[in-house]
mmCIF file of the N, C-alpha and C atoms, coordinates in Angstrom:
data_MODEL
# 
_entry.id   MODEL 
# 
loop_
_atom_site.group_PDB 
_atom_site.id 
_atom_site.type_symbol 
_atom_site.label_atom_id 
_atom_site.label_alt_id 
_atom_site.label_comp_id 
_atom_site.label_asym_id 
_atom_site.label_entity_id 
_atom_site.label_seq_id 
_atom_site.pdbx_PDB_ins_code 
_atom_site.Cartn_x 
_atom_site.Cartn_y 
_atom_site.Cartn_z 
_atom_site.occupancy 
_atom_site.B_iso_or_equiv 
_atom_site.pdbx_formal_charge 
_atom_site.auth_seq_id 
_atom_site.auth_comp_id 
_atom_site.auth_asym_id 
_atom_site.auth_atom_id 
_atom_site.pdbx_PDB_model_num 
ATOM 1   N N  . ALA A 1 1  ? 17.248 -5.639  183.677 1.00 0.00 ? 1  ALA A N  1 
ATOM 2   C CA . ALA A 1 1  ? 17.801 -4.303  183.857 1.00 0.00 ? 1  ALA A CA 1 
ATOM 3   C C  . ALA A 1 1  ? 17.080 -3.560  184.982 1.00 0.00 ? 1  ALA A C  1 
ATOM 4   N N  . LEU A 1 2  ? 15.784 -3.800  185.132 1.00 0.00 ? 2  LEU A N  1 
ATOM 5   C CA . LEU A 1 2  ? 15.053 -3.096  186.186 1.00 0.00 ? 2  LEU A CA 1 
ATOM 6   C C  . LEU A 1 2  ? 15.564 -3.478  187.567 1.00 0.00 ? 2  LEU A C  1 
ATOM 7   N N  . LYS A 1 3  ? 15.847 -4.753  187.769 1.00 0.00 ? 3  LYS A N  1 
ATOM 8   C CA . LYS A 1 3  ? 16.294 -5.220  189.080 1.00 0.00 ? 3  LYS A CA 1 
ATOM 9   C C  . LYS A 1 3  ? 17.774 -4.961  189.325 1.00 0.00 ? 3  LYS A C  1 
ATOM 10  N N  . ASP A 1 4  ? 18.542 -4.754  188.270 1.00 0.00 ? 4  ASP A N  1 
ATOM 11  C CA . ASP A 1 4  ? 19.991 -4.598  188.405 1.00 0.00 ? 4  ASP A CA 1 
ATOM 12  C C  . ASP A 1 4  ? 20.405 -3.254  188.976 1.00 0.00 ? 4  ASP A C  1 
ATOM 13  N N  . GLY A 1 5  ? 19.502 -2.302  189.021 1.00 0.00 ? 5  GLY A N  1 
ATOM 14  C CA . GLY A 1 5  ? 19.843 -0.987  189.553 1.00 0.00 ? 5  GLY A CA 1 
ATOM 15  C C  . GLY A 1 5  ? 20.543 -0.088  188.551 1.00 0.00 ? 5  GLY A C  1 
ATOM 16  N N  . ILE A 1 6  ? 20.604 -0.534  187.305 1.00 0.00 ? 6  ILE A N  1 
ATOM 17  C CA . ILE A 1 6  ? 21.210 0.280   186.254 1.00 0.00 ? 6  ILE A CA 1 
ATOM 18  C C  . ILE A 1 6  ? 20.293 1.462   185.970 1.00 0.00 ? 6  ILE A C  1 
ATOM 19  N N  . ARG A 1 7  ? 20.869 2.639   185.812 1.00 0.00 ? 7  ARG A N  1 
ATOM 20  C CA . ARG A 1 7  ? 20.072 3.827   185.515 1.00 0.00 ? 7  ARG A CA 1 
ATOM 21  C C  . ARG A 1 7  ? 19.440 3.660   184.144 1.00 0.00 ? 7  ARG A C  1 
ATOM 22  N N  . LEU A 1 8  ? 18.130 3.752   184.085 1.00 0.00 ? 8  LEU A N  1 
ATOM 23  C CA . LEU A 1 8  ? 17.401 3.596   182.833 1.00 0.00 ? 8  LEU A CA 1 
ATOM 24  C C  . LEU A 1 8  ? 16.968 4.955   182.305 1.00 0.00 ? 8  LEU A C  1 
ATOM 25  N N  . VAL A 1 9  ? 16.987 5.074   180.992 1.00 0.00 ? 9  VAL A N  1 
ATOM 26  C CA . VAL A 1 9  ? 16.654 6.328   180.335 1.00 0.00 ? 9  VAL A CA 1 
ATOM 27  C C  . VAL A 1 9  ? 15.450 6.113   179.440 1.00 0.00 ? 9  VAL A C  1 
ATOM 28  N N  . GLU A 1 10 ? 14.569 7.102   179.415 1.00 0.00 ? 10 GLU A N  1 
ATOM 29  C CA . GLU A 1 10 ? 13.471 7.104   178.454 1.00 0.00 ? 10 GLU A CA 1 
ATOM 30  C C  . GLU A 1 10 ? 13.400 8.492   177.834 1.00 0.00 ? 10 GLU A C  1 
ATOM 31  N N  . MET A 1 11 ? 12.704 8.581   176.735 1.00 0.00 ? 11 MET A N  1 
ATOM 32  C CA . MET A 1 11 ? 12.547 9.868   176.070 1.00 0.00 ? 11 MET A CA 1 
ATOM 33  C C  . MET A 1 11 ? 11.298 10.549  176.604 1.00 0.00 ? 11 MET A C  1 
ATOM 34  N N  . ASP A 1 12 ? 11.423 11.825  176.966 1.00 0.00 ? 12 ASP A N  1 
ATOM 35  C CA . ASP A 1 12 ? 10.260 12.554  177.468 1.00 0.00 ? 12 ASP A CA 1 
ATOM 36  C C  . ASP A 1 12 ? 9.478  13.152  176.305 1.00 0.00 ? 12 ASP A C  1 
ATOM 37  N N  . ALA A 1 13 ? 8.442  13.912  176.599 1.00 0.00 ? 13 ALA A N  1 
ATOM 38  C CA . ALA A 1 13 ? 7.566  14.474  175.569 1.00 0.00 ? 13 ALA A CA 1 
ATOM 39  C C  . ALA A 1 13 ? 8.308  15.413  174.625 1.00 0.00 ? 13 ALA A C  1 
ATOM 40  N N  . ASN A 1 14 ? 9.405  16.004  175.098 1.00 0.00 ? 14 ASN A N  1 
ATOM 41  C CA . ASN A 1 14 ? 10.187 16.926  174.268 1.00 0.00 ? 14 ASN A CA 1 
ATOM 42  C C  . ASN A 1 14 ? 11.276 16.219  173.482 1.00 0.00 ? 14 ASN A C  1 
ATOM 43  N N  . GLY A 1 15 ? 11.332 14.896  173.572 1.00 0.00 ? 15 GLY A N  1 
ATOM 44  C CA . GLY A 1 15 ? 12.350 14.139  172.867 1.00 0.00 ? 15 GLY A CA 1 
ATOM 45  C C  . GLY A 1 15 ? 13.695 14.150  173.575 1.00 0.00 ? 15 GLY A C  1 
ATOM 46  N N  . GLU A 1 16 ? 13.709 14.582  174.826 1.00 0.00 ? 16 GLU A N  1 
ATOM 47  C CA . GLU A 1 16 ? 14.952 14.623  175.588 1.00 0.00 ? 16 GLU A CA 1 
ATOM 48  C C  . GLU A 1 16 ? 15.038 13.399  176.488 1.00 0.00 ? 16 GLU A C  1 
ATOM 49  N N  . ARG A 1 17 ? 16.274 12.996  176.774 1.00 0.00 ? 17 ARG A N  1 
ATOM 50  C CA . ARG A 1 17 ? 16.485 11.848  177.651 1.00 0.00 ? 17 ARG A CA 1 
ATOM 51  C C  . ARG A 1 17 ? 16.128 12.206  179.083 1.00 0.00 ? 17 ARG A C  1 
ATOM 52  N N  . SER A 1 18 ? 15.464 11.278  179.744 1.00 0.00 ? 18 SER A N  1 
ATOM 53  C CA . SER A 1 18 ? 15.059 11.461  181.136 1.00 0.00 ? 18 SER A CA 1 
ATOM 54  C C  . SER A 1 18 ? 15.358 10.163  181.880 1.00 0.00 ? 18 SER A C  1 
ATOM 55  N N  . PHE A 1 19 ? 16.083 10.260  182.989 1.00 0.00 ? 19 PHE A N  1 
ATOM 56  C CA . PHE A 1 19 ? 16.407 9.075   183.773 1.00 0.00 ? 19 PHE A CA 1 
ATOM 57  C C  . PHE A 1 19 ? 15.238 8.704   184.667 1.00 0.00 ? 19 PHE A C  1 
ATOM 58  N N  . LEU A 1 20 ? 14.971 7.407   184.787 1.00 0.00 ? 20 LEU A N  1 
ATOM 59  C CA . LEU A 1 20 ? 13.921 6.934   185.682 1.00 0.00 ? 20 LEU A CA 1 
ATOM 60  C C  . LEU A 1 20 ? 14.400 7.055   187.125 1.00 0.00 ? 20 LEU A C  1 
ATOM 61  N N  . SER A 1 21 ? 13.523 7.526   187.981 1.00 0.00 ? 21 SER A N  1 
ATOM 62  C CA . SER A 1 21 ? 13.841 7.582   189.407 1.00 0.00 ? 21 SER A CA 1 
ATOM 63  C C  . SER A 1 21 ? 13.721 6.176   189.987 1.00 0.00 ? 21 SER A C  1 
ATOM 64  N N  . ASP A 1 22 ? 14.196 6.006   191.197 1.00 0.00 ? 22 ASP A N  1 
ATOM 65  C CA . ASP A 1 22 ? 14.063 4.708   191.859 1.00 0.00 ? 22 ASP A CA 1 
ATOM 66  C C  . ASP A 1 22 ? 12.596 4.330   192.007 1.00 0.00 ? 22 ASP A C  1 
ATOM 67  N N  . ALA A 1 23 ? 11.750 5.301   192.316 1.00 0.00 ? 23 ALA A N  1 
ATOM 68  C CA . ALA A 1 23 ? 10.315 5.037   192.468 1.00 0.00 ? 23 ALA A CA 1 
ATOM 69  C C  . ALA A 1 23 ? 9.700  4.609   191.137 1.00 0.00 ? 23 ALA A C  1 
ATOM 70  N N  . GLN A 1 24 ? 10.076 5.270   190.051 1.00 0.00 ? 24 GLN A N  1 
ATOM 71  C CA . GLN A 1 24 ? 9.552  4.902   188.734 1.00 0.00 ? 24 GLN A CA 1 
ATOM 72  C C  . GLN A 1 24 ? 10.005 3.499   188.347 1.00 0.00 ? 24 GLN A C  1 
ATOM 73  N N  . ARG A 1 25 ? 11.269 3.186   188.634 1.00 0.00 ? 25 ARG A N  1 
ATOM 74  C CA . ARG A 1 25 ? 11.791 1.861   188.315 1.00 0.00 ? 25 ARG A CA 1 
ATOM 75  C C  . ARG A 1 25 ? 11.034 0.799   189.112 1.00 0.00 ? 25 ARG A C  1 
ATOM 76  N N  . GLU A 1 26 ? 10.758 1.073   190.383 1.00 0.00 ? 26 GLU A N  1 
ATOM 77  C CA . GLU A 1 26 ? 10.000 0.142   191.223 1.00 0.00 ? 26 GLU A CA 1 
ATOM 78  C C  . GLU A 1 26 ? 8.599  -0.071  190.650 1.00 0.00 ? 26 GLU A C  1 
ATOM 79  N N  . GLN A 1 27 ? 7.949  1.010   190.213 1.00 0.00 ? 27 GLN A N  1 
ATOM 80  C CA . GLN A 1 27 ? 6.616  0.902   189.615 1.00 0.00 ? 27 GLN A CA 1 
ATOM 81  C C  . GLN A 1 27 ? 6.652  0.036   188.361 1.00 0.00 ? 27 GLN A C  1 
ATOM 82  N N  . ARG A 1 28 ? 7.677  0.201   187.554 1.00 0.00 ? 28 ARG A N  1 
ATOM 83  C CA . ARG A 1 28 ? 7.807  -0.594  186.325 1.00 0.00 ? 28 ARG A CA 1 
ATOM 84  C C  . ARG A 1 28 ? 8.016  -2.068  186.648 1.00 0.00 ? 28 ARG A C  1 
ATOM 85  N N  . MET A 1 29 ? 8.786  -2.354  187.706 1.00 0.00 ? 29 MET A N  1 
ATOM 86  C CA . MET A 1 29 ? 9.000  -3.749  188.099 1.00 0.00 ? 29 MET A CA 1 
ATOM 87  C C  . MET A 1 29 ? 7.694  -4.389  188.549 1.00 0.00 ? 29 MET A C  1 
ATOM 88  N N  . VAL A 1 30 ? 6.910  -3.660  189.343 1.00 0.00 ? 30 VAL A N  1 
ATOM 89  C CA . VAL A 1 30 ? 5.623  -4.174  189.815 1.00 0.00 ? 30 VAL A CA 1 
ATOM 90  C C  . VAL A 1 30 ? 4.699  -4.428  188.626 1.00 0.00 ? 30 VAL A C  1 
ATOM 91  N N  . LYS A 1 31 ? 4.624  -3.483  187.704 1.00 0.00 ? 31 LYS A N  1 
ATOM 92  C CA . LYS A 1 31 ? 3.765  -3.620  186.519 1.00 0.00 ? 31 LYS A CA 1 
ATOM 93  C C  . LYS A 1 31 ? 4.205  -4.805  185.660 1.00 0.00 ? 31 LYS A C  1 
ATOM 94  N N  . ALA A 1 32 ? 5.507  -4.955  185.462 1.00 0.00 ? 32 ALA A N  1 
ATOM 95  C CA . ALA A 1 32 ? 6.017  -6.068  184.662 1.00 0.00 ? 32 ALA A CA 1 
ATOM 96  C C  . ALA A 1 32 ? 5.666  -7.400  185.311 1.00 0.00 ? 32 ALA A C  1 
ATOM 97  N N  . GLN A 1 33 ? 5.800  -7.485  186.621 1.00 0.00 ? 33 GLN A N  1 
ATOM 98  C CA . GLN A 1 33 ? 5.469  -8.715  187.339 1.00 0.00 ? 33 GLN A CA 1 
ATOM 99  C C  . GLN A 1 33 ? 3.979  -9.034  187.214 1.00 0.00 ? 33 GLN A C  1 
ATOM 100 N N  . GLN A 1 34 ? 3.132  -8.009  187.307 1.00 0.00 ? 34 GLN A N  1 
ATOM 101 C CA . GLN A 1 34 ? 1.691  -8.210  187.141 1.00 0.00 ? 34 GLN A CA 1 
ATOM 102 C C  . GLN A 1 34 ? 1.373  -8.701  185.732 1.00 0.00 ? 34 GLN A C  1 
ATOM 103 N N  . ASP A 1 35 ? 2.003  -8.089  184.734 1.00 0.00 ? 35 ASP A N  1 
ATOM 104 C CA . ASP A 1 35 ? 1.777  -8.495  183.344 1.00 0.00 ? 35 ASP A CA 1 
ATOM 105 C C  . ASP A 1 35 ? 2.187  -9.948  183.127 1.00 0.00 ? 35 ASP A C  1 
ATOM 106 N N  . ILE A 1 36 ? 3.304  -10.345 183.722 1.00 0.00 ? 36 ILE A N  1 
ATOM 107 C CA . ILE A 1 36 ? 3.770  -11.727 183.591 1.00 0.00 ? 36 ILE A CA 1 
ATOM 108 C C  . ILE A 1 36 ? 2.762  -12.683 184.209 1.00 0.00 ? 36 ILE A C  1 
ATOM 109 N N  . GLN A 1 37 ? 2.287  -12.366 185.403 1.00 0.00 ? 37 GLN A N  1 
ATOM 110 C CA . GLN A 1 37 ? 1.331  -13.244 186.081 1.00 0.00 ? 37 GLN A CA 1 
ATOM 111 C C  . GLN A 1 37 ? 0.021  -13.357 185.313 1.00 0.00 ? 37 GLN A C  1 
ATOM 112 N N  . GLU A 1 38 ? -0.419 -12.273 184.692 1.00 0.00 ? 38 GLU A N  1 
ATOM 113 C CA . GLU A 1 38 ? -1.687 -12.283 183.963 1.00 0.00 ? 38 GLU A CA 1 
ATOM 114 C C  . GLU A 1 38 ? -1.589 -12.955 182.601 1.00 0.00 ? 38 GLU A C  1 
ATOM 115 N N  . ASN A 1 39 ? -0.449 -12.828 181.936 1.00 0.00 ? 39 ASN A N  1 
ATOM 116 C CA . ASN A 1 39 ? -0.355 -13.251 180.543 1.00 0.00 ? 39 ASN A CA 1 
ATOM 117 C C  . ASN A 1 39 ? 0.476  -14.502 180.292 1.00 0.00 ? 39 ASN A C  1 
ATOM 118 N N  . CYS A 1 40 ? 1.214  -14.951 181.263 1.00 0.00 ? 40 CYS A N  1 
ATOM 119 C CA . CYS A 1 40 ? 2.100  -16.105 181.057 1.00 0.00 ? 40 CYS A CA 1 
ATOM 120 C C  . CYS A 1 40 ? 1.635  -17.280 181.907 1.00 0.00 ? 40 CYS A C  1 
ATOM 121 N N  . LYS A 1 41 ? 0.518  -17.849 181.513 1.00 0.00 ? 41 LYS A N  1 
ATOM 122 C CA . LYS A 1 41 ? -0.034 -18.985 182.264 1.00 0.00 ? 41 LYS A CA 1 
ATOM 123 C C  . LYS A 1 41 ? 0.061  -20.239 181.458 1.00 0.00 ? 41 LYS A C  1 
# 
């Protein structure tokens, strides 16, 4: 879903839906890739 460009939603501190920006989605993709490299050996 991160790479597909689909708008992703998360809940903010107030319990309201918040869409991830393109920059946030990119950060999540980088973090996920790092986690995979570190933990899936």
